[in-house]
C-alpha atoms as one frame of an Amber mdcrd trajectory, in Angstrom:
protein
  -0.095 -17.264  -6.216  -1.306 -13.749  -7.269  -1.571 -10.828  -4.296  -5.264
 -11.034  -4.577  -5.376 -14.825  -3.721  -2.563 -14.736  -1.063  -4.508 -11.628
   0.863  -7.623 -13.914   0.858  -5.648 -17.255   1.917  -4.424 -14.895   4.912
  -7.647 -13.586   5.654  -8.750 -17.177   6.103  -6.184 -17.988   8.369  -6.426
 -14.803  10.319 -10.361 -15.317  11.275 -10.045 -19.146  12.257  -6.136 -18.736
  14.189  -6.693 -18.532  18.416  -2.369 -18.339  18.202  -1.851 -14.434  19.267
   1.648 -14.991  18.174   0.397 -16.515  14.605  -2.460 -13.502  14.393   0.246
 -11.294  14.330   2.300 -13.005  11.710  -0.686 -13.124   9.677  -1.747  -9.112
  10.313   2.000  -8.322   9.327   1.284 -10.725   6.066  -1.704  -8.831   5.257
  -0.203  -5.711   5.835   2.843  -6.043   3.662   0.481  -7.769   0.773  -2.116
  -4.976   0.701   0.472  -2.303   0.501   1.723  -4.126  -2.858  -1.380  -3.883
  -4.535  -0.930  -0.182  -6.824  -2.974   3.035  -5.478  -3.942   5.419  -8.013
  -1.969   9.184  -6.420  -4.407  12.118  -5.864  -2.862  15.309  -8.141  -2.042
  18.003  -5.834  -0.272  21.636  -5.600   1.940  21.184  -2.603   3.661  24.221
  -0.949   7.072  22.626  -1.646   6.563  21.504  -5.339   4.911  18.292  -4.475
   2.373  17.543  -7.388   0.770  14.371  -5.833  -0.374  12.954  -2.764  -0.004
   9.025  -1.283  -3.656   7.594  -1.507  -2.056   5.629   2.073  -0.693   8.209
   4.104  -1.220  11.522   2.458   2.193  12.343   2.215   2.926  14.975  -0.759
   5.079  13.466  -3.220   7.128  14.604  -6.539   7.025  12.770  -9.584  10.449
  10.966  -9.467   8.374   9.223  -6.530   5.535   8.157  -8.576   8.187   6.804
 -11.152   9.651   4.743  -8.398   6.052   3.338  -8.030   6.374   3.351  -3.962
   5.896   6.214  -1.461   8.527   6.572   0.095   6.989   7.516   3.551   5.135
   4.435   4.081   5.809   1.982   0.931   2.758   1.995  -0.461   2.709   0.975
  -4.012   1.261   3.514  -6.060   0.478   4.511  -9.398  -0.853   7.502 -11.852
  -4.311   6.983 -12.605  -4.467   6.996 -16.657  -7.050   9.290 -18.214
């Protein structure tokens, strides 16, 4: 099952569940799955030498952080936009 299908599955489960405990579990699963989908970083010129910004939390990141593939602050999967 790919990430998008898993997101759709848990979203449908979340809409139908009445249990507060299950709802919290589905929300946590959805949050983790959504962070697995790579988002393109934005180019910036940061004060401390940062070159890109996380699209999720807005934190400044360096090229080595983009190479690692994840934001070191929020865990969002990131990628450099190909031109």
